[in-house]
ChimeraX commands (.cxc) that place a marker at each C-alpha (Angstrom):
marker #1 position 32.50,60.68,52.91 radius 0.5
marker #1 position 31.23,63.67,50.97 radius 0.5
marker #1 position 27.70,62.28,51.28 radius 0.5
marker #1 position 28.13,62.07,55.07 radius 0.5
marker #1 position 29.26,65.71,55.17 radius 0.5
marker #1 position 26.36,66.85,53.00 radius 0.5
marker #1 position 23.83,65.05,55.19 radius 0.5
marker #1 position 25.41,66.43,58.36 radius 0.5
marker #1 position 25.41,69.99,57.08 radius 0.5
marker #1 position 21.78,69.65,55.99 radius 0.5
marker #1 position 20.72,68.23,59.37 radius 0.5
marker #1 position 22.45,71.09,61.17 radius 0.5
marker #1 position 20.90,73.72,58.89 radius 0.5
marker #1 position 24.31,74.73,57.52 radius 0.5
marker #1 position 23.24,74.41,53.89 radius 0.5
marker #1 position 24.41,72.12,51.14 radius 0.5
marker #1 position 26.51,74.54,49.10 radius 0.5
marker #1 position 29.47,72.83,47.44 radius 0.5
marker #1 position 32.04,75.16,49.03 radius 0.5
marker #1 position 30.72,74.49,52.54 radius 0.5
marker #1 position 30.74,70.74,51.95 radius 0.5
marker #1 position 34.28,70.92,50.54 radius 0.5
marker #1 position 35.58,72.84,53.56 radius 0.5
marker #1 position 34.18,70.26,55.99 radius 0.5
marker #1 position 35.24,67.24,53.92 radius 0.5
marker #1 position 38.73,68.50,53.00 radius 0.5
marker #1 position 40.61,67.43,56.15 radius 0.5
marker #1 position 39.20,63.91,55.90 radius 0.5
marker #1 position 39.86,63.64,52.16 radius 0.5
marker #1 position 43.45,64.77,52.73 radius 0.5
marker #1 position 43.82,62.25,55.56 radius 0.5
marker #1 position 42.31,59.54,53.33 radius 0.5
marker #1 position 44.94,60.26,50.66 radius 0.5
marker #1 position 47.69,60.12,53.29 radius 0.5
marker #1 position 46.24,56.85,54.60 radius 0.5
marker #1 position 46.28,55.29,51.14 radius 0.5
marker #1 position 49.86,56.40,50.55 radius 0.5
marker #1 position 51.27,55.38,53.93 radius 0.5
marker #1 position 49.50,52.01,54.02 radius 0.5
marker #1 position 50.06,51.33,50.30 radius 0.5
marker #1 position 46.40,50.43,50.17 radius 0.5
marker #1 position 46.45,49.85,46.43 radius 0.5
marker #1 position 48.43,46.65,47.02 radius 0.5
marker #1 position 45.67,44.96,49.04 radius 0.5
marker #1 position 42.69,47.29,48.77 radius 0.5
marker #1 position 40.15,44.73,49.93 radius 0.5
marker #1 position 41.97,43.31,52.94 radius 0.5
marker #1 position 40.50,43.76,56.38 radius 0.5
marker #1 position 43.83,44.89,57.80 radius 0.5
marker #1 position 44.29,47.56,55.13 radius 0.5
marker #1 position 40.72,48.77,55.67 radius 0.5
marker #1 position 41.27,49.24,59.40 radius 0.5
marker #1 position 44.57,51.05,58.87 radius 0.5
marker #1 position 43.03,53.38,56.29 radius 0.5
marker #1 position 40.06,54.02,58.58 radius 0.5
marker #1 position 42.16,54.85,61.65 radius 0.5
marker #1 position 44.55,57.13,59.77 radius 0.5
marker #1 position 41.63,58.86,58.07 radius 0.5
marker #1 position 39.75,59.43,61.34 radius 0.5
marker #1 position 42.66,60.60,63.48 radius 0.5
marker #1 position 44.41,62.47,60.69 radius 0.5
marker #1 position 41.18,64.13,59.59 radius 0.5
marker #1 position 40.31,65.22,63.12 radius 0.5
marker #1 position 43.82,66.59,63.68 radius 0.5
marker #1 position 43.78,68.49,60.37 radius 0.5
marker #1 position 40.28,69.76,61.10 radius 0.5
marker #1 position 41.34,71.10,64.49 radius 0.5
marker #1 position 44.87,72.41,63.87 radius 0.5
marker #1 position 44.96,73.31,60.18 radius 0.5
marker #1 position 41.35,74.15,59.31 radius 0.5
marker #1 position 40.64,75.69,62.75 radius 0.5
marker #1 position 37.29,73.93,63.12 radius 0.5
marker #1 position 35.74,72.32,66.17 radius 0.5
marker #1 position 36.12,68.73,67.24 radius 0.5
marker #1 position 33.37,68.31,69.80 radius 0.5
marker #1 position 33.05,64.86,71.34 radius 0.5
marker #1 position 29.76,64.01,69.56 radius 0.5
marker #1 position 31.35,64.95,66.22 radius 0.5
marker #1 position 34.38,62.75,66.96 radius 0.5
marker #1 position 32.13,59.80,67.84 radius 0.5
marker #1 position 29.88,60.17,64.80 radius 0.5
marker #1 position 32.81,60.73,62.42 radius 0.5
marker #1 position 34.61,57.66,63.78 radius 0.5
marker #1 position 31.56,55.41,63.46 radius 0.5
marker #1 position 30.43,56.65,60.06 radius 0.5
marker #1 position 33.91,56.54,58.53 radius 0.5
marker #1 position 34.33,53.04,59.97 radius 0.5
marker #1 position 31.08,51.96,58.38 radius 0.5
marker #1 position 32.01,53.52,55.05 radius 0.5
marker #1 position 35.64,52.44,54.88 radius 0.5
marker #1 position 35.72,49.09,56.68 radius 0.5
marker #1 position 32.09,48.13,56.17 radius 0.5
marker #1 position 32.06,49.17,52.54 radius 0.5
marker #1 position 35.13,47.09,51.76 radius 0.5
marker #1 position 33.67,44.12,53.62 radius 0.5
marker #1 position 30.50,44.25,51.55 radius 0.5
marker #1 position 32.53,44.60,48.36 radius 0.5
marker #1 position 34.68,41.60,49.31 radius 0.5
marker #1 position 31.61,39.45,50.00 radius 0.5
marker #1 position 30.15,40.35,46.62 radius 0.5
marker #1 position 33.40,39.68,44.80 radius 0.5
marker #1 position 33.77,36.26,46.42 radius 0.5
marker #1 position 30.36,35.20,45.12 radius 0.5
marker link #1:1,2 radius 0.2
marker link #1:2,3 radius 0.2
marker link #1:3,4 radius 0.2
marker link #1:4,5 radius 0.2
marker link #1:5,6 radius 0.2
marker link #1:6,7 radius 0.2
marker link #1:7,8 radius 0.2
marker link #1:8,9 radius 0.2
marker link #1:9,10 radius 0.2
marker link #1:10,11 radius 0.2
marker link #1:11,12 radius 0.2
marker link #1:12,13 radius 0.2
marker link #1:13,14 radius 0.2
marker link #1:14,15 radius 0.2
marker link #1:15,16 radius 0.2
marker link #1:16,17 radius 0.2
marker link #1:17,18 radius 0.2
marker link #1:18,19 radius 0.2
marker link #1:19,20 radius 0.2
marker link #1:20,21 radius 0.2
marker link #1:21,22 radius 0.2
marker link #1:22,23 radius 0.2
marker link #1:23,24 radius 0.2
marker link #1:24,25 radius 0.2
marker link #1:25,26 radius 0.2
marker link #1:26,27 radius 0.2
marker link #1:27,28 radius 0.2
marker link #1:28,29 radius 0.2
marker link #1:29,30 radius 0.2
marker link #1:30,31 radius 0.2
marker link #1:31,32 radius 0.2
marker link #1:32,33 radius 0.2
marker link #1:33,34 radius 0.2
marker link #1:34,35 radius 0.2
marker link #1:35,36 radius 0.2
marker link #1:36,37 radius 0.2
marker link #1:37,38 radius 0.2
marker link #1:38,39 radius 0.2
marker link #1:39,40 radius 0.2
marker link #1:40,41 radius 0.2
marker link #1:41,42 radius 0.2
marker link #1:42,43 radius 0.2
marker link #1:43,44 radius 0.2
marker link #1:44,45 radius 0.2
marker link #1:45,46 radius 0.2
marker link #1:46,47 radius 0.2
marker link #1:47,48 radius 0.2
marker link #1:48,49 radius 0.2
marker link #1:49,50 radius 0.2
marker link #1:50,51 radius 0.2
marker link #1:51,52 radius 0.2
marker link #1:52,53 radius 0.2
marker link #1:53,54 radius 0.2
marker link #1:54,55 radius 0.2
marker link #1:55,56 radius 0.2
marker link #1:56,57 radius 0.2
marker link #1:57,58 radius 0.2
marker link #1:58,59 radius 0.2
marker link #1:59,60 radius 0.2
marker link #1:60,61 radius 0.2
marker link #1:61,62 radius 0.2
marker link #1:62,63 radius 0.2
marker link #1:63,64 radius 0.2
marker link #1:64,65 radius 0.2
marker link #1:65,66 radius 0.2
marker link #1:66,67 radius 0.2
marker link #1:67,68 radius 0.2
marker link #1:68,69 radius 0.2
marker link #1:69,70 radius 0.2
marker link #1:70,71 radius 0.2
marker link #1:71,72 radius 0.2
marker link #1:72,73 radius 0.2
marker link #1:73,74 radius 0.2
marker link #1:74,75 radius 0.2
marker link #1:75,76 radius 0.2
marker link #1:76,77 radius 0.2
marker link #1:77,78 radius 0.2
marker link #1:78,79 radius 0.2
marker link #1:79,80 radius 0.2
marker link #1:80,81 radius 0.2
marker link #1:81,82 radius 0.2
marker link #1:82,83 radius 0.2
marker link #1:83,84 radius 0.2
marker link #1:84,85 radius 0.2
marker link #1:85,86 radius 0.2
marker link #1:86,87 radius 0.2
marker link #1:87,88 radius 0.2
marker link #1:88,89 radius 0.2
marker link #1:89,90 radius 0.2
marker link #1:90,91 radius 0.2
marker link #1:91,92 radius 0.2
marker link #1:92,93 radius 0.2
marker link #1:93,94 radius 0.2
marker link #1:94,95 radius 0.2
marker link #1:95,96 radius 0.2
marker link #1:96,97 radius 0.2
marker link #1:97,98 radius 0.2
marker link #1:98,99 radius 0.2
marker link #1:99,100 radius 0.2
marker link #1:100,101 radius 0.2
marker link #1:101,102 radius 0.2
marker link #1:102,103 radius 0.2
view
């Protein structure tokens, strides 16, 4: 997630300073922690169902926090990209890990 933020800030010429990256990533990291707690993800961290729940809570919670708490924009392209990238990282990453562990 932090890597995604760093790449996005670099591509938009916003710099790669740690504080700037932290400000952009913070709402999604907070939402990720909430997702893990509410879904009890540690019980079945590799399950597909848990992955989807964590992804959805992280996306929607992160966007809500970003907009209402951090007072940052949530333009439609940002929402689309954040949803897809977080899905790839959270759900896709766990799927790849599960395939490797089953081998």
